[in-house]
N, C-alpha and C positions, 0 to 999 in steps of 0.2 A: 528280204533283199539284205545282203550282207553287205559290210563294208571291208574293201580289200585295202591292206596297207602297200607300197610301192615295190616291195620284194614279193608279194603275193601276186600282185598284178603282172609283173614281169615274167615269174614263173607259169602263169597261165598265158600270157602272150606268147612265150617259147612253144610252149605244147600247143596253142593254134596256128602256129606258124605254117605248116604242112597240111592243115585242113581245108578242104573245099567247102565254100558256102553251101548248107544244106537247104537254106530257107531264101526264097528270093521275092522281094516285093516289087510288084511290076504295077501294071496299069490299073488293077483293081485296088491296090493301095493296102492298109492293114484291114483285113475281113476276119471274121469268126474262124473261118477255115485255116487262115495265116495264124493265128494264135494257136491254134488246137495244134497245128504242125509245128510251131516253137514248142509247144510244153511237150509234146511226145518226143521230140529229138532232144531235147534237155533232160528227159526221164531216162534216155537211152544213152546219151553222150556225154551229159554233164558240162560240155564246152562245146559251142558251135559259133558258127559265123552266118550273119545274115547279110545278104547282098541288096543293096538298093540299086535296082534299074532304074525306078522312076522314085518320084517324091524326094529327089536327094537335097532339095533345099528344106524340106521339113524333117530329116532322117533323126537328128537329135531329140525332137520332140516324140517321133513315132517310135523311135528306139526307147524312150525313156516311158511310154504308155505301154508297150510290149512288157517291159520289165517290172512294172508296176503290177501288171495283172497276173504275170506268171511267177511273181516273187525271183525273179531273176537278178543278176547283177551284170552291169554294163562292164566289161574290163576296159575297152577301148574302141574308138572309132578310127578306122584306116582308110582314109579315102572315102569310098561308097560303101565299105563293110564294116560290121559292127561285130565284135566278139562278146558272145553273152555267156554267163556262168550260171550254172544253179547245182548245188551239191547233191548228190543223191540222199534220199530221206534215210537211209540206214546206213550208219557210218562203215560197216565192214562191206558195203558196195561203193564207196568212193574211190574215185581213180585219182583223185589230186589230193595230198596230204599238204593243205594250207590252213 
């Protein structure tokens, strides 16, 4: 997990503004399948949104759990949507210069 300064966080927030949530936490909660979906989505997009339809009271703990498992960084939680970031493994494949 990388640490973001305020400028990097703002850059990623602006980039995520028009994105739609690609992962939705429903009644089953954070399952192995959901974590795999987060992993594959981050591998492709680097920056994703995770929407909480259920478990809204535990979203901070659940997002931190997902981030720790997938080596991702929480950019921000806005309402019931979390923005996650994980840079591509190869520097030449990275979409964001932060």
